[in-house]
C-alpha positions as MATLAB code, in Angstrom:
seq = 'XXXXXXXXXXXXXXXXXXXXXXXXXXXXXXXXXXXXXXXXXXXXXXXXXXXXXXXXXXXXXXXXXXXXXXXXXXXXXXXXXXXXXXXXXXXXXXXXXXXXXXXXXXXXXXXXXXXXXXXXXXXXXXXXXXXXXXXXXXXXXXXXXXXXXXXXXXXXXXXXXXXXXXXXXXXXXXXXXXXXXXXXXXXXXXXXXXXXXXXXXXXXXXXXXXXXXXXXXXXXXXXXXXXXX';
ca = [
     132.821   97.770  112.330;
     134.534   96.128  109.362;
     137.983   97.499  108.598;
     138.329   98.883  105.069;
     141.403   97.453  103.366;
     143.517   99.687  101.162;
     144.562   97.823   97.991;
     145.077  100.970   95.926;
     148.758  100.237   95.348;
     147.997   96.794   93.941;
     145.163   98.158   91.805;
     147.412  100.887   90.371;
     150.200   98.422   89.559;
     147.682   96.159   87.819;
     146.437   99.114   85.768;
     149.978   99.883   84.696;
     150.446   96.267   83.627;
     147.280   96.253   81.499;
     147.881   96.264   77.759;
     145.051   96.614   75.241;
     145.477   95.388   71.671;
     142.610   96.784   69.556;
     142.765   93.767   67.224;
     141.964   91.459   70.143;
     139.451   93.693   71.890;
     135.672   94.105   71.811;
     133.344   96.608   73.465;
     130.378   94.978   75.220;
     127.476   97.228   76.213;
     125.043   95.622   78.642;
     121.356   96.504   78.956;
     121.576  100.082   77.661;
     117.800  100.007   77.414;
     114.951  102.387   78.153;
     113.828  100.229   81.075;
     117.037  101.231   82.859;
     118.324  104.469   81.323;
     115.170  106.498   80.583;
     113.845  107.456   84.047;
     110.494  108.734   82.737;
     109.418  105.229   81.706;
     112.011  102.958   83.325;
     110.811   99.992   85.358;
     114.219   99.806   87.095;
     115.497  103.400   86.797;
     119.118  104.395   87.150;
     119.277  107.907   88.721;
     118.792  110.552   86.033;
     122.223  112.144   86.428;
     123.830  108.729   86.191;
     121.834  107.933   83.045;
     123.320  110.949   81.287;
     126.819  110.101   82.508;
     126.578  106.503   81.298;
     125.062  107.359   77.899;
     127.558  110.160   77.238;
     130.468  108.034   78.434;
     129.408  105.002   76.439;
     129.036  107.063   73.281;
     132.589  108.333   73.813;
     133.715  104.729   74.249;
     131.936  103.676   71.053;
     133.510  106.544   69.109;
     136.951  105.542   70.376;
     136.292  101.919   69.460;
     135.312  102.839   65.920;
     138.407  104.987   65.450;
     140.596  102.118   66.612;
     138.758   99.361   64.712;
     137.524   97.695   67.915;
     134.486   95.430   67.534;
     131.244   96.496   69.233;
     128.562   94.183   70.635;
     125.365   95.407   72.299;
     123.738   92.905   74.671;
     120.099   93.446   75.656;
     117.593   91.693   77.896;
     113.887   90.996   77.733;
     111.759   88.764   79.942;
     108.941   86.666   78.500;
     105.831   86.220   80.651;
     107.049   82.995   82.349;
     110.205   84.873   83.461;
     108.844   88.337   84.214;
     108.931   88.911   87.968;
     108.732   85.166   88.583;
     111.991   84.543   90.448;
     111.177   83.784   94.120;
     113.134   86.827   95.300;
     111.380   89.102   92.807;
     107.967   87.645   93.738;
     108.650   88.361   97.400;
     109.695   91.940   96.607;
     106.526   92.468   94.558;
     104.282   90.961   97.238;
     105.869   93.180   99.914;
     105.667   96.196   97.583;
     109.355   96.847   98.156;
     111.486   98.675   95.593;
     114.866   97.632   94.246;
     115.775  101.309   93.796;
     116.556  103.129   97.082;
     114.222  106.069   97.589;
     112.463  105.408   94.288;
     110.101  103.042   92.522;
     110.791   99.904   90.532;
     108.340   97.532   88.885;
     109.638   94.104   87.966;
     106.121   93.054   86.957;
     106.619   95.025   83.715;
     110.419   95.074   83.410;
     111.452   94.812   79.748;
     108.876   92.418   78.328;
     109.302   91.552   74.612;
     108.156   94.412   72.372;
     107.816   96.843   75.277;
     109.209  100.372   75.373;
     111.360   99.331   78.324;
     113.026   96.644   76.202;
     114.201   99.064   73.495;
     117.807  100.231   73.307;
     117.989  103.828   74.507;
     117.658  106.104   71.466;
     120.581  108.293   72.523;
     123.020  105.387   72.288;
     125.099  105.563   69.101;
     124.268  102.142   67.664;
     125.363  101.633   64.056;
     124.613   98.962   61.447;
     128.122   97.566   61.726;
     127.580   96.779   65.431;
     126.538   93.307   66.540;
     123.422   92.783   68.674;
     122.929   89.934   71.145;
     119.279   90.081   72.248;
     118.916   86.682   73.919;
     120.118   87.609   77.415;
     117.642   86.496   80.083;
     119.808   86.496   83.233;
     122.393   88.775   84.815;
     125.251   87.004   82.970;
     125.501   88.091   79.314;
     127.196   84.792   78.454;
     124.568   82.439   79.883;
     122.293   81.106   77.133;
     123.545   83.593   74.517;
     125.951   83.355   71.538;
     128.277   85.982   73.044;
     131.142   83.598   73.777;
     130.866   81.976   70.339;
     131.010   85.381   68.639;
     134.056   86.431   70.641;
     135.901   83.150   69.986;
     135.300   83.305   66.231;
     136.290   86.985   66.165;
     139.424   86.147   68.192;
     138.665   88.752   70.857;
     140.009   88.123   74.361;
     139.828   91.568   75.986;
     136.393   93.004   76.765;
     135.695   96.687   77.402;
     132.457   96.528   79.371;
     129.845   99.298   79.704;
     126.211   99.455   80.822;
     124.110   98.628   83.840;
     123.632   97.578   86.493;
     127.146   97.591   87.949;
     126.373   95.213   90.815;
     124.168   92.781   88.872;
     124.580   92.350   85.109;
     127.976   94.036   84.803;
     129.360   92.104   87.762;
     127.812   88.781   86.685;
     129.099   89.229   83.136;
     132.541   90.035   84.519;
     132.454   86.750   86.430;
     131.272   85.033   83.239;
     134.133   86.556   81.259;
     136.702   85.657   83.911;
     135.451   82.061   84.154;
     135.828   81.694   80.374;
     139.370   83.052   80.267;
     138.598   86.517   78.880;
     140.152   89.716   80.268;
     137.306   91.961   81.505;
     137.978   95.708   81.619;
     135.164   97.821   83.069;
     135.124  101.439   81.874;
     133.996  103.270   84.993;
     132.609  106.317   83.137;
     130.200  103.959   81.353;
     128.598  101.947   84.175;
     126.019  102.751   86.860;
     123.517  101.091   89.175;
     119.856  101.562   90.042;
     120.496   99.804   93.346;
     122.506  102.525   95.062;
     125.923  104.154   94.912;
     127.205  101.820   97.643;
     126.564   98.698   95.557;
     127.979  100.412   92.461;
     131.223  101.120   94.316;
     131.288   97.665   95.903;
     131.013   96.012   92.487;
     133.827   98.079   91.004;
     136.057   97.368   93.999;
     135.269   93.656   93.862;
     136.151   93.563   90.171;
     139.434   95.466   90.357;
     140.670   93.513   93.372;
     140.028   90.046   91.944;
     138.369   89.715   88.528;
     139.644   92.323   86.097;
     140.406   95.972   85.582;
     138.445   99.164   86.200;
     139.691  102.126   84.164;
     138.430  105.534   83.093;
     137.943  106.692   79.510;
     141.011  108.884   79.936;
     143.096  105.911   81.026;
     141.780  103.893   78.081;
     142.677  106.678   75.648;
     146.186  106.834   77.101;
     146.707  103.110   76.655;
     145.349  103.102   73.096;
     147.511  106.079   72.159;
     150.584  103.905   72.768;
     149.397  101.283   70.260;
     150.924  101.661   66.802;
];
């Protein structure tokens, strides 16, 4: 059996060292769409209780960002017909009639096609006209093939408060993308969840905080921002 390594002391010291300057910070929400966060129609459903937690938490994050003058960018994904369920791994899952969601159903054959209900941003998310939208994401990484990096560079934002789903795919891949480009990724744990199981959600957060960036709660974020003049 693999030994679990305790790095909690290091993680806590790194949290203490984290400083957040609102003028250099942006919130990035990832795939807060009906195809993930509305279980009744979702093609890759996050558990219902987790959907509520993520939406409520993300709305709190957005409200905090607006009070502090922090930029907000919503990144969404759709898959055109040549991409929809066409990756070899996805094709194999479809052919075997396996589900990506443990104990539930998923359907990558209809997952967030352009113009579909699944592709819409969840109505409960507090999106405002002043927010920026990046709707060209087609892979797990929100930077790949999108103008996200260009926007952040021109806006002079180097710290990213990341929310959305799924923790172990798009959130993790975007965290790698941010790290590789020299940004400081900060995942807000109250605002992320996974359709793939609690174990992979926790793995992703642990992987991030031990090597790639920071994982903090909304309370910890509020405490850090309260110290900023």
